[in-house]
SENU-282210 format. One record per residue (C-alpha): x, y, z; residue in three letters. Coordinates in pm, 1 decimal, decimal comma, padded with zeros to 6 digits. Layout:
east;north;up;aa
X;Y;Z;ALA
...
END
This chain:
east;north;up;aa
03080,6;-09066,1;00805,7;UNK
02739,5;-08902,4;00746,2;UNK
02652,1;-08656,3;01018,6;UNK
02356,7;-08415,5;01011,0;UNK
02374,3;-08106,6;01195,3;UNK
02043,4;-07933,4;01313,1;UNK
02024,4;-07607,9;01491,6;UNK
01672,6;-07581,9;01708,9;UNK
01543,8;-07408,7;01997,2;UNK
01363,7;-07542,0;02311,6;UNK
01044,6;-07523,7;02136,3;UNK
01128,4;-07756,5;01855,6;UNK
01352,4;-07977,0;02047,0;UNK
01015,1;-08096,5;02252,2;UNK
00774,5;-08062,7;01970,6;UNK
00701,0;-08413,0;01823,0;UNK
01002,5;-08634,0;01910,8;UNK
01050,7;-08887,2;02160,2;UNK
01382,3;-08936,5;02286,2;UNK
01473,4;-09278,0;02447,2;UNK
01764,1;-09300,8;02665,9;UNK
02041,4;-09516,8;02469,6;UNK
02219,2;-09822,9;02624,9;UNK
02578,8;-09637,3;02583,3;UNK
02416,9;-09334,2;02839,9;UNK
02535,5;-09372,0;03207,9;UNK
02262,3;-09263,7;03472,6;UNK
02133,1;-08891,2;03492,3;UNK
02438,1;-08778,6;03736,9;UNK
02416,3;-08421,5;03722,1;UNK
02447,6;-08275,5;04052,2;UNK
02385,4;-07932,9;04247,7;UNK
02726,6;-07784,5;04082,7;UNK
02647,0;-07830,3;03687,1;UNK
02267,2;-07746,8;03731,8;UNK
02330,6;-07457,1;03895,1;UNK
02573,8;-07346,5;03652,2;UNK
02321,5;-07394,5;03358,4;UNK
02091,3;-07190,9;03570,7;UNK
02335,5;-06919,9;03626,9;UNK
02442,4;-06875,7;03276,0;UNK
02093,4;-06911,6;03153,3;UNK
01964,0;-06628,6;03382,4;UNK
02272,3;-06403,5;03316,1;UNK
02173,0;-06399,3;02964,7;UNK
01819,2;-06360,9;03012,0;UNK
01827,4;-06077,7;03284,7;UNK
02039,0;-05884,4;03047,1;UNK
01792,4;-05897,0;02781,5;UNK
01500,2;-05845,5;02994,1;UNK
01666,3;-05513,9;03126,0;UNK
01693,5;-05360,5;02787,6;UNK
01341,4;-05477,1;02692,6;UNK
01066,2;-05510,5;02999,4;UNK
00942,9;-05146,2;02936,8;UNK
00903,7;-05248,6;02589,0;UNK
00519,9;-05202,2;02435,2;UNK
00559,5;-05429,8;02176,3;UNK
00379,5;-05781,9;02243,4;UNK
00580,8;-06026,0;02382,3;UNK
00599,7;-06309,4;02106,1;UNK
00691,6;-06008,7;01878,4;UNK
00928,6;-05884,2;02133,2;UNK
01109,1;-06227,9;02150,2;UNK
01293,3;-06184,3;01829,9;UNK
01461,6;-05855,5;01970,7;UNK
01664,1;-06092,5;02235,2;UNK
01955,2;-06207,8;02145,4;UNK
01978,8;-06611,8;02115,1;UNK
02179,4;-06833,2;02396,0;UNK
02387,2;-07142,1;02279,7;UNK
02318,8;-07464,0;02500,0;UNK
02577,6;-07679,1;02337,9;UNK
02485,0;-08004,9;02130,3;UNK
02303,2;-08290,5;02167,0;UNK
02386,8;-08643,3;01973,0;UNK
02083,9;-08858,6;01843,9;UNK
02060,4;-09164,4;01624,6;UNK
01751,3;-09339,5;01453,0;UNK
01715,9;-09697,4;01527,1;UNK
01414,1;-09894,7;01415,7;UNK
01187,9;-09584,4;01397,1;UNK
01299,3;-09449,2;01755,0;UNK
01522,8;-09155,4;01818,7;UNK
01802,8;-09250,0;02071,7;UNK
02015,4;-08985,8;02271,1;UNK
02367,5;-09081,7;02227,0;UNK
02478,3;-08798,0;02403,9;UNK
02353,5;-08496,3;02580,4;UNK
02087,0;-08656,8;02802,2;UNK
02205,1;-08476,9;03118,4;UNK
02130,0;-08149,2;02966,7;UNK
01793,7;-08265,8;02811,8;UNK
01701,7;-08375,1;03148,1;UNK
01778,6;-08085,8;03337,9;UNK
01591,8;-07854,9;03093,1;UNK
01282,6;-08105,2;03092,2;UNK
01279,2;-08041,0;03508,0;UNK
01346,3;-07643,8;03433,1;UNK
01010,3;-07679,0;03192,2;UNK
00799,1;-07864,9;03497,2;UNK
00900,3;-07586,6;03685,7;UNK
00786,2;-07339,1;03462,2;UNK
00460,1;-07513,3;03397,3;UNK
00360,0;-07498,4;03776,9;UNK
00460,1;-07132,7;03788,9;UNK
00242,4;-07055,4;03519,1;UNK
-00034,1;-07254,1;03655,1;UNK
00003,7;-07097,1;03991,9;UNK
00014,4;-06723,0;03806,4;UNK
-00303,4;-06834,0;03567,8;UNK
-00059,3;-06759,5;03260,7;UNK
-00214,7;-06824,8;02921,1;UNK
00134,6;-06993,0;02821,4;UNK
00059,6;-07262,7;03060,0;UNK
-00055,9;-07542,0;02783,5;UNK
00225,7;-07426,6;02574,8;UNK
00469,4;-07525,7;02841,6;UNK
00276,0;-07838,1;02905,6;UNK
00345,1;-07950,7;02530,6;UNK
00673,4;-07898,7;02557,0;UNK
00705,0;-08197,6;02848,8;UNK
00502,0;-08404,2;02720,1;UNK
00252,0;-08488,5;02409,1;UNK
00146,6;-08728,5;02122,5;UNK
00403,8;-08891,1;01877,9;UNK
00180,3;-09188,1;01848,6;UNK
-00105,2;-09333,8;02038,6;UNK
00002,4;-09230,4;02380,1;UNK
00104,3;-08917,4;02564,8;UNK
00473,6;-08942,0;02671,5;UNK
00751,0;-08767,2;02799,7;UNK
00947,7;-08607,2;02528,7;UNK
01242,8;-08703,5;02742,1;UNK
01118,9;-09080,1;02780,5;UNK
01317,2;-09219,8;03098,7;UNK
01133,8;-09518,7;03060,9;UNK
01214,5;-09682,5;03406,9;UNK
01190,3;-09356,0;03618,4;UNK
00827,6;-09252,1;03477,2;UNK
00642,2;-09236,3;03808,4;UNK
00929,9;-09011,5;03971,4;UNK
00911,6;-08802,2;03638,8;UNK
00500,6;-08780,9;03682,9;UNK
00547,2;-08708,4;04030,2;UNK
00699,8;-08405,6;03947,1;UNK
00476,9;-08323,3;03666,0;UNK
00167,3;-08366,8;03923,4;UNK
00328,2;-08132,4;04168,5;UNK
00337,1;-08383,4;04455,2;UNK
00549,0;-08330,2;04772,8;UNK
00887,8;-08409,6;04685,8;UNK
00964,5;-08594,6;04958,5;UNK
00666,3;-08874,6;04888,6;UNK
00761,4;-08928,4;04534,2;UNK
00847,7;-09279,1;04491,3;UNK
01270,4;-09288,2;04361,4;UNK
01322,2;-09657,7;04403,5;UNK
01414,8;-09672,9;04029,6;UNK
01744,7;-09550,0;04125,2;UNK
01982,8;-09277,1;04119,1;UNK
01834,4;-09115,8;03797,6;UNK
01515,8;-09079,1;03985,0;UNK
01687,6;-08974,2;04286,6;UNK
01901,4;-08689,3;04091,8;UNK
01579,5;-08575,3;03925,5;UNK
01388,7;-08512,6;04237,4;UNK
01718,3;-08332,8;04413,6;UNK
01786,8;-08116,0;04123,4;UNK
01413,3;-08007,6;04075,4;UNK
01430,4;-07882,7;04433,5;UNK
01726,4;-07697,3;04347,8;UNK
01591,8;-07520,7;04029,6;UNK
01211,3;-07460,5;04209,0;UNK
01412,8;-07271,6;04463,0;UNK
01608,9;-07074,6;04227,6;UNK
01306,7;-06996,7;03974,5;UNK
01089,8;-06897,1;04297,0;UNK
01340,8;-06633,3;04387,8;UNK
01356,7;-06535,5;04014,3;UNK
01039,8;-06446,6;03946,1;UNK
00846,5;-06385,8;04289,3;UNK
00514,5;-06301,2;04193,2;UNK
00628,8;-06071,7;03866,3;UNK
00411,4;-06255,4;03574,2;UNK
00550,4;-06007,0;03302,5;UNK
00929,6;-06135,5;03403,2;UNK
00809,2;-06504,6;03423,1;UNK
00632,2;-06492,7;03082,9;UNK
00914,0;-06296,3;02923,3;UNK
01127,4;-06620,4;03031,2;UNK
00923,6;-06854,3;02885,7;UNK
00910,7;-06719,3;02517,9;UNK
01305,9;-06646,7;02591,1;UNK
01352,1;-07011,0;02710,3;UNK
01160,4;-07181,6;02439,7;UNK
01264,7;-06953,5;02142,1;UNK
01588,1;-06819,2;02188,9;UNK
01805,2;-07073,9;02388,0;UNK
01949,3;-07293,6;02067,3;UNK
02100,9;-07643,4;02047,9;UNK
02270,2;-07815,9;01775,1;UNK
02133,7;-08180,4;01712,3;UNK
02388,5;-08399,5;01549,8;UNK
02224,7;-08712,7;01396,3;UNK
02455,0;-08991,9;01319,1;UNK
02452,0;-09341,9;01174,0;UNK
02436,2;-09642,7;01415,2;UNK
02785,1;-09721,3;01309,3;UNK
02938,6;-09403,8;01414,9;UNK
02790,3;-09396,1;01744,1;UNK
03082,1;-09549,6;01983,2;UNK
03319,6;-09268,3;01799,0;UNK
03104,5;-08976,3;01838,0;UNK
03024,9;-09086,6;02243,6;UNK
03372,0;-09120,6;02292,5;UNK
03461,9;-08739,0;02151,3;UNK
03163,3;-08571,9;02266,3;UNK
03133,4;-08513,6;02643,1;UNK
02849,5;-08386,5;02846,8;UNK
02857,7;-08018,2;03003,1;UNK
02993,6;-08015,8;03334,4;UNK
03026,3;-08370,3;03428,0;UNK
03313,1;-08555,3;03265,7;UNK
03251,9;-08914,3;03182,4;UNK
03455,8;-09195,7;03379,3;UNK
03659,3;-09409,7;03130,6;UNK
03409,1;-09722,2;03214,9;UNK
03111,5;-09517,0;03089,9;UNK
03338,2;-09444,6;02759,7;UNK
03446,5;-09778,3;02769,1;UNK
03070,8;-09898,1;02769,0;UNK
02969,3;-09677,6;02440,1;UNK
03248,9;-09777,0;02252,4;UNK
03154,7;-10176,8;02317,7;UNK
02773,7;-10182,7;02335,2;UNK
02766,2;-09939,1;02055,8;UNK
02912,3;-10191,4;01815,0;UNK
02589,7;-10401,8;01878,6;UNK
02251,3;-10370,7;01714,8;UNK
01996,3;-10282,6;01918,2;UNK
01765,8;-10596,1;01919,4;UNK
02063,8;-10812,0;02023,9;UNK
02127,1;-10575,0;02281,6;UNK
01790,9;-10613,0;02444,6;UNK
01784,3;-11007,7;02340,3;UNK
02099,9;-11069,2;02531,2;UNK
02025,7;-10812,0;02818,8;UNK
02392,2;-10699,0;02772,8;UNK
02298,9;-10340,6;02908,2;UNK
02165,5;-10513,0;03210,9;UNK
02456,0;-10731,4;03249,3;UNK
02680,9;-10453,4;03247,4;UNK
02523,6;-10270,0;03451,7;UNK
02470,1;-10521,6;03761,4;UNK
02854,2;-10602,9;03729,0;UNK
02958,1;-10276,5;03724,9;UNK
02759,0;-10190,7;04049,4;UNK
02849,2;-10540,2;04208,0;UNK
03227,3;-10349,9;04201,2;UNK
03119,3;-09997,9;04285,8;UNK
02897,0;-10059,1;04542,7;UNK
03240,2;-10114,0;04748,0;UNK
03397,4;-09763,9;04664,6;UNK
03282,0;-09517,9;04402,1;UNK
03402,3;-09579,4;04019,1;UNK
03598,5;-09873,1;04187,3;UNK
03515,2;-10027,1;03822,2;UNK
03802,2;-09803,4;03671,2;UNK
04044,5;-10010,1;03896,9;UNK
03906,9;-10336,7;03808,6;UNK
03979,9;-10255,3;03421,1;UNK
04292,2;-10107,6;03522,6;UNK
04433,6;-10412,8;03662,7;UNK
04247,4;-10665,4;03462,5;UNK
04402,8;-10494,2;03140,5;UNK
04744,2;-10500,1;03294,5;UNK
04725,1;-10823,2;03420,2;UNK
04612,9;-10988,2;03098,8;UNK
04827,7;-10754,7;02860,0;UNK
05126,3;-10585,8;03026,6;UNK
05472,5;-10780,4;03068,6;UNK
05680,8;-10490,5;03156,4;UNK
05622,9;-10199,7;03380,6;UNK
05659,8;-09955,8;03104,4;UNK
05367,7;-10099,3;02943,4;UNK
05148,0;-10126,4;03248,4;UNK
05186,2;-09746,0;03278,7;UNK
04987,2;-09678,6;02974,4;UNK
04676,7;-09822,9;03153,4;UNK
04680,8;-09599,0;03433,5;UNK
04469,3;-09316,0;03246,1;UNK
04320,3;-09387,8;02934,5;UNK
04304,7;-09771,1;02976,4;UNK
03977,5;-09742,9;02763,1;UNK
04149,4;-09594,2;02427,1;UNK
04503,3;-09785,6;02518,7;UNK
04324,4;-10125,8;02519,8;UNK
04206,3;-10067,7;02137,4;UNK
04574,4;-10027,6;02012,1;UNK
04652,8;-10272,7;01766,6;UNK
04912,2;-10423,5;01977,3;UNK
04668,2;-10512,6;02252,6;UNK
04371,5;-10565,5;02040,5;UNK
04541,7;-10834,5;01882,4;UNK
04474,4;-11026,6;02210,3;UNK
04143,6;-10865,9;02308,9;UNK
04010,3;-10861,3;01957,8;UNK
03727,7;-10584,5;02056,5;UNK
03779,2;-10306,1;01807,8;UNK
03491,8;-10317,1;01541,5;UNK
03409,9;-10680,9;01594,4;UNK
03030,5;-10729,6;01784,6;UNK
03107,2;-11074,6;01811,2;UNK
03376,5;-11095,9;02012,7;UNK
03251,9;-10799,5;02226,2;UNK
02911,6;-11000,5;02311,4;UNK
03163,3;-11298,5;02393,7;UNK
03374,1;-11064,3;02628,7;UNK
03059,6;-10943,2;02817,8;UNK
02875,5;-11269,0;02865,7;UNK
03199,8;-11455,8;02946,5;UNK
03534,0;-11262,6;03026,4;UNK
03353,0;-10964,6;03184,2;UNK
03098,2;-11144,1;03419,7;UNK
03367,4;-11412,8;03548,3;UNK
03667,5;-11154,2;03595,8;UNK
03436,9;-10889,9;03777,7;UNK
03292,5;-11150,0;04024,6;UNK
03653,5;-11266,2;04088,0;UNK
03711,9;-10894,1;04180,4;UNK
03436,6;-10857,2;04390,1;UNK
03537,0;-11185,7;04561,8;UNK
03870,8;-11074,7;04621,2;UNK
03770,5;-10711,9;04723,9;UNK
03574,7;-10891,1;05010,2;UNK
03873,2;-11114,9;05118,7;UNK
04079,9;-10768,2;05134,1;UNK
03883,4;-10601,4;05368,0;UNK
03767,0;-10857,4;05611,9;UNK
03970,4;-11141,1;05719,2;UNK
03896,0;-11481,2;05584,6;UNK
04045,1;-11763,9;05765,2;UNK
04108,3;-11964,7;05435,2;UNK
04236,2;-11656,9;05228,7;UNK
04430,2;-11428,3;05521,6;UNK
04712,9;-11321,0;05273,8;UNK
04445,3;-11112,4;05050,7;UNK
04344,2;-10942,8;05387,2;UNK
04752,3;-10893,2;05493,8;UNK
04839,3;-10749,9;05173,6;UNK
04580,5;-10485,2;05189,1;UNK
04647,5;-10385,3;05513,1;UNK
05012,4;-10273,2;05390,1;UNK
04874,4;-10153,8;05060,8;UNK
05026,9;-10432,8;04835,6;UNK
04770,1;-10332,5;04567,5;UNK
04964,6;-10558,5;04307,2;UNK
04797,7;-10856,7;04432,2;UNK
04462,9;-10753,5;04206,5;UNK
04671,6;-10748,8;03873,1;UNK
04848,8;-11075,5;03977,2;UNK
04530,1;-11281,4;04020,0;UNK
04380,6;-11149,9;03736,3;UNK
04694,3;-11251,1;03538,0;UNK
04687,5;-11594,5;03705,5;UNK
04341,7;-11711,0;03674,6;UNK
04199,3;-11804,5;03321,6;UNK
03795,6;-11779,5;03251,7;UNK
03599,0;-11994,9;03485,1;UNK
03942,5;-12124,5;03633,2;UNK
03882,6;-12435,2;03850,4;UNK
04149,2;-12337,9;04095,3;UNK
04053,0;-12022,4;04123,2;UNK
04071,4;-12008,6;04507,6;UNK
04416,1;-12188,2;04528,6;UNK
04557,9;-11938,4;04282,4;UNK
04390,6;-11647,7;04503,9;UNK
04581,6;-11794,3;04791,6;UNK
04902,2;-11897,4;04617,1;UNK
04934,1;-11530,5;04456,7;UNK
04884,2;-11356,3;04801,7;UNK
05079,3;-11549,8;05013,4;UNK
05378,4;-11513,9;04796,0;UNK
05340,5;-11165,5;04756,5;UNK
05337,5;-11120,7;05124,0;UNK
05633,6;-11364,3;05134,2;UNK
05821,7;-11165,9;04909,5;UNK
05753,7;-10836,8;05026,7;UNK
05792,0;-10937,2;05408,0;UNK
06118,3;-11101,5;05359,6;UNK
06264,2;-10853,6;05109,9;UNK
06198,9;-10569,9;05397,5;UNK
06305,1;-10802,4;05711,2;UNK
06644,0;-10884,8;05532,6;UNK
06727,3;-10543,2;05433,0;UNK
06697,1;-10626,8;05049,4;UNK
06407,4;-10411,9;04937,7;UNK
06435,1;-10183,1;04665,7;UNK
06099,9;-10030,6;04567,6;UNK
06201,9;-09978,5;04210,0;UNK
06333,0;-10328,5;04150,2;UNK
06028,8;-10482,7;04339,0;UNK
05775,5;-10252,8;04123,7;UNK
05965,1;-10388,0;03776,7;UNK
05977,8;-10722,9;03883,0;UNK
05603,3;-10750,4;03962,8;UNK
05523,7;-10733,4;03588,4;UNK
05781,0;-10992,9;03509,4;UNK
05622,8;-11207,5;03755,0;UNK
05280,2;-11125,4;03605,0;UNK
05383,1;-11249,1;03252,1;UNK
05496,3;-11548,4;03365,9;UNK
05218,2;-11696,7;03600,0;UNK
04965,0;-11559,6;03327,9;UNK
04695,7;-11860,1;03314,5;UNK
04941,5;-12099,0;03461,1;UNK
04921,6;-12357,9;03737,6;UNK
04906,0;-12330,9;04110,2;UNK
05266,2;-12480,3;04108,7;UNK
05417,9;-12248,5;03868,0;UNK
05305,8;-11974,0;04057,7;UNK
05500,7;-12070,5;04386,7;UNK
05822,1;-12156,0;04146,7;UNK
05800,9;-11797,4;04010,6;UNK
05778,6;-11590,1;04297,7;UNK
06065,3;-11831,6;04486,7;UNK
06295,6;-11787,4;04157,1;UNK
06241,1;-11378,9;04172,6;UNK
06253,9;-11337,5;04540,3;UNK
06583,7;-11539,9;04522,9;UNK
06710,4;-11323,5;04239,4;UNK
06586,7;-10984,8;04420,2;UNK
06817,3;-11069,4;04727,1;UNK
07096,0;-11182,2;04513,0;UNK
07083,0;-10875,7;04310,8;UNK
07061,2;-10610,1;04637,0;UNK
07321,1;-10812,9;04803,0;UNK
07581,9;-10841,7;04504,8;UNK
07618,0;-11205,6;04557,0;UNK
07472,3;-11541,5;04429,4;UNK
07218,0;-11628,0;04754,1;UNK
07123,2;-12007,9;04796,4;UNK
06905,2;-11963,5;05115,7;UNK
06616,8;-11743,0;05080,6;UNK
06599,9;-11657,5;05471,2;UNK
06946,9;-11570,3;05606,4;UNK
07027,4;-11422,4;05941,7;UNK
07301,6;-11229,5;05847,8;UNK
07090,4;-11048,9;05637,5;UNK
06839,2;-10994,2;05911,6;UNK
07065,5;-10946,0;06218,6;UNK
07071,2;-10537,3;06189,2;UNK
06727,3;-10522,3;06055,5;UNK
06482,7;-10243,7;06240,0;UNK
06565,5;-09899,8;06212,4;UNK
06538,8;-09889,6;05835,0;UNK
06160,9;-10030,0;05839,3;UNK
05873,0;-09814,5;05832,1;UNK
05642,4;-09804,0;06097,7;UNK
05354,4;-09939,1;05971,0;UNK
05561,2;-10220,7;05855,4;UNK
05688,3;-10271,7;06205,9;UNK
05331,1;-10257,0;06323,6;UNK
05240,2;-10538,6;06098,5;UNK
05504,8;-10732,9;06140,1;UNK
05428,7;-10761,3;06559,7;UNK
05071,1;-10819,4;06439,9;UNK
05183,5;-11100,5;06251,8;UNK
05388,9;-11239,5;06563,1;UNK
05087,5;-11177,4;06767,5;UNK
04867,6;-11410,6;06518,2;UNK
05124,7;-11672,8;06527,8;UNK
05135,5;-11691,7;06912,4;UNK
04754,6;-11668,9;06941,1;UNK
04685,7;-11925,7;06716,1;UNK
04966,1;-12198,8;06840,3;UNK
04826,0;-12107,9;07236,9;UNK
04461,9;-12132,9;07124,1;UNK
04378,1;-11794,2;07232,4;UNK
04191,5;-11509,2;07039,3;UNK
04374,6;-11208,9;06928,6;UNK
04346,1;-10915,5;07211,4;UNK
04326,8;-10677,4;06951,2;UNK
04203,9;-10643,8;06548,8;UNK
04440,9;-10619,2;06299,2;UNK
04344,5;-10277,6;06226,1;UNK
04415,3;-10115,3;06566,1;UNK
04728,9;-10305,4;06550,2;UNK
04829,0;-10179,2;06202,9;UNK
04677,0;-09880,6;06075,3;UNK
04495,1;-09716,7;06354,3;UNK
04774,4;-09477,6;06477,4;UNK
04513,7;-09246,5;06713,5;UNK
04598,7;-09215,0;07084,1;UNK
04330,6;-09399,6;07221,4;UNK
04325,3;-09745,1;07033,4;UNK
04625,7;-09706,8;06805,2;UNK
04947,2;-09877,0;06861,2;UNK
05315,0;-09724,5;06854,7;UNK
05626,0;-09871,2;06811,8;UNK
05807,7;-09881,1;07159,6;UNK
06175,3;-09947,0;07258,0;UNK
06246,9;-10195,9;07518,5;UNK
06531,9;-09978,6;07626,5;UNK
06472,2;-09606,8;07680,9;UNK
06732,7;-09354,9;07614,5;UNK
06883,5;-09310,1;07980,5;UNK
07179,8;-09340,0;08140,1;UNK
07125,3;-09680,4;08292,5;UNK
07066,3;-09808,0;07951,7;UNK
07313,5;-09653,5;07762,8;UNK
07565,9;-09772,6;08011,1;UNK
07513,0;-10111,8;07918,4;UNK
07654,4;-10032,0;07574,9;UNK
07949,7;-09864,8;07732,4;UNK
07839,0;-09509,6;07676,3;UNK
07871,6;-09577,1;07292,8;UNK
07567,8;-09363,0;07180,5;UNK
07631,0;-09469,9;06805,3;UNK
07588,1;-09828,9;06883,5;UNK
07326,8;-09798,5;07157,7;UNK
07073,7;-09667,1;06899,5;UNK
07173,1;-09887,3;06623,4;UNK
07111,6;-10196,8;06894,8;UNK
06775,6;-10060,8;07032,1;UNK
06649,3;-10006,2;06707,7;UNK
06697,9;-10356,3;06623,6;UNK
06353,1;-10556,7;06590,9;UNK
06480,8;-10774,2;06910,9;UNK
06482,8;-10437,4;07120,0;UNK
06123,2;-10313,4;06998,4;UNK
05761,6;-10416,5;07037,0;UNK
05408,6;-10211,8;07033,2;UNK
05187,0;-10058,3;07272,9;UNK
04848,0;-09898,1;07280,9;UNK
04860,7;-09544,1;07278,4;UNK
04817,8;-09465,3;07648,6;UNK
05037,0;-09755,9;07746,6;UNK
05334,9;-09631,2;07509,0;UNK
05309,7;-09270,5;07649,3;UNK
05326,4;-09429,8;08049,7;UNK
05572,7;-09663,9;07936,9;UNK
05811,3;-09356,3;07788,5;UNK
06156,0;-09324,9;07949,5;UNK
06115,5;-09601,5;08233,4;UNK
06388,7;-09855,5;08344,2;UNK
06367,9;-10189,3;08213,8;UNK
06225,4;-10320,5;08536,6;UNK
05931,4;-10068,4;08535,2;UNK
05845,6;-10101,7;08153,3;UNK
05814,2;-10484,3;08259,8;UNK
05543,6;-10389,4;08459,8;UNK
05373,8;-10202,4;08195,0;UNK
05357,6;-10493,7;07983,7;UNK
05109,1;-10692,0;08158,7;UNK
04788,4;-10748,7;07984,1;UNK
04905,5;-10599,3;07671,2;UNK
05029,0;-10824,3;07392,6;UNK
05128,7;-11166,3;07368,9;UNK
05485,7;-11090,6;07272,6;UNK
05534,0;-10841,2;07510,9;UNK
05409,2;-11021,5;07807,6;UNK
05665,3;-11337,7;07677,4;UNK
05930,0;-11116,0;07877,0;UNK
05740,6;-11168,7;08195,8;UNK
05777,3;-11442,0;08424,2;UNK
05411,3;-11462,6;08538,0;UNK
05301,1;-11515,1;08146,5;UNK
05447,1;-11880,1;08184,6;UNK
05268,6;-11971,3;08474,7;UNK
04895,9;-11820,9;08356,7;UNK
04635,3;-12006,7;08139,5;UNK
04871,1;-11916,4;07828,0;UNK
05020,2;-12260,6;07762,3;UNK
05318,7;-12163,9;07544,3;UNK
05466,9;-12561,1;07608,8;UNK
05321,6;-12698,4;07279,6;UNK
05431,9;-12419,7;07063,8;UNK
05786,8;-12418,9;07234,5;UNK
05826,9;-12774,7;07178,3;UNK
05659,4;-12811,7;06850,9;UNK
05878,4;-12545,3;06686,2;UNK
06186,1;-12578,1;06895,6;UNK
06158,6;-12181,3;07009,3;UNK
06353,1;-12011,1;07288,1;UNK
06092,7;-11829,9;07453,8;UNK
06169,4;-11731,1;07818,9;UNK
06117,5;-11462,6;08085,4;UNK
06385,1;-11170,6;08125,4;UNK
06452,5;-10994,4;08444,8;UNK
06729,1;-10788,3;08264,5;UNK
06767,5;-10668,2;07913,9;UNK
07095,1;-10580,1;07800,4;UNK
07300,4;-10636,3;07494,5;UNK
07282,2;-11039,8;07524,0;UNK
06882,6;-11046,7;07580,7;UNK
06845,0;-10786,0;07293,4;UNK
07014,8;-11057,4;07032,0;UNK
06837,2;-11324,9;07209,0;UNK
06513,8;-11202,5;07117,9;UNK
06635,1;-11084,7;06783,2;UNK
06733,3;-11438,9;06693,0;UNK
06399,1;-11580,4;06815,0;UNK
06219,5;-11323,3;06596,2;UNK
06423,0;-11489,4;06296,9;UNK
06311,2;-11848,0;06430,3;UNK
05956,3;-11715,1;06400,0;UNK
06025,8;-11570,1;06060,9;UNK
06115,5;-11898,4;05935,7;UNK
05824,0;-12058,5;06024,1;UNK
05556,7;-11773,8;05911,8;UNK
05741,8;-11681,3;05604,7;UNK
05857,2;-12041,0;05544,8;UNK
END
């Protein structure tokens, strides 16, 4: 590898070279913290030296050689078609340019003879046109605004986050330096000499073929690169500049990344993790390799046999123009389904409510490039995942470790497979999980003997989710709207809009007597799902330890499932008759509630489970 190190001060860095921002580089993302840290470091060193030499009679241009030098770190460049591109270091060099712009304004306002020197460190001629040495081509308007000294809040930053950060960071620099110099011209000019002559950087000039490796190894000061930003460098760094421009690969990459990150900061890293797990990991152990360093692991020989992206510009172009576009669009679609209820894809939304994030990697696994069955596969995967998780929970057959392990078996078996295959694979593994947990060979996936005791061991949020699904079923089959949204029913635990699990049988002497004063039996029975419902916060508190008759009154105008205990519900506009007849369901009002009624409600829930999770 040919690397040429060159020690330079700022005066030399910005003298006759225009620096272009390479395609591998992210936006200018430094914020207040790294900017202030740079200022603190530089001014700490300068102020130490200034105290020693401020009373010297030696002219500043000679005195500066007595100041100690300060190392600012390394920047990496490569030469392509006569242009110098920044491979690494644009965060630092851009911030230095902002400092120079402020120094230029201070020099002008103090009528310093060093004004022109400073100006020539910001812009200059390396050809016919005068350019910024740090050539942020699409952000020149905002840079020119800063250089011209127009009001910061009037500068056009519509070109993007780089322009916005330049303006906000300039404001930080401006306040800092105003406080440092005041009207002290001698200190200002001493700093100008120090800044331009004694701040040192090392320039590493690398060959084009080594750019991806160098980009990955060297990191920017203060802000660690995200994995997807490193991956961009490793991929696009393999492609010649003219092809990058002709095929608009950088624009495609940024557009697709922004689509995903618009939903959540750095969500694109989650996309790559799920995508690679779905396409490459057949076991849970292998999948865990992608959790932190996917951008490195994916280039391991065993995975590159599939991806073929290492030192392979042809496949990189093919990947970005095809797989990357398709699967990021797919991810975006699934994300929309996950955060907003869609009638045609409800299970994606349901899974997200209870953090079933494995739906992402399973969808990535099931869908092949430009899949014509995409919608059907999304539905099949999400529905079957919901079914598997819920039936295991409801039949007291759930083991979190076994569930997490089997997900990757399923993923490997449904990879690029048909919709019917997806259903078959889930069905097989659901039956196997129940059999393994119960220690017997099970033929029937939905079994009342497994459900009979279900209740107390379920997490509160799952209970709320379960009753929300019951509520949705009743609403759909009585042609009514849901009274409350899924978020309030499941995830909101606040005292105002949140819902909480309610025992129909409160802990009191009257109810305990119904179970022969056997406290252990009473606790076990009243915690079964048939003895539970959910109430809104205030209703739940008011219904606390009341008798069943008083509770029954409080269930009016709450949720449909709660209201089915009341006689007046069956006389209202809520028409249960068609639902009861169609599904042969034993809905009825209950004026008293004891052992038999609890068992009856529990069996009714089981009948609903068989329909909802058929």
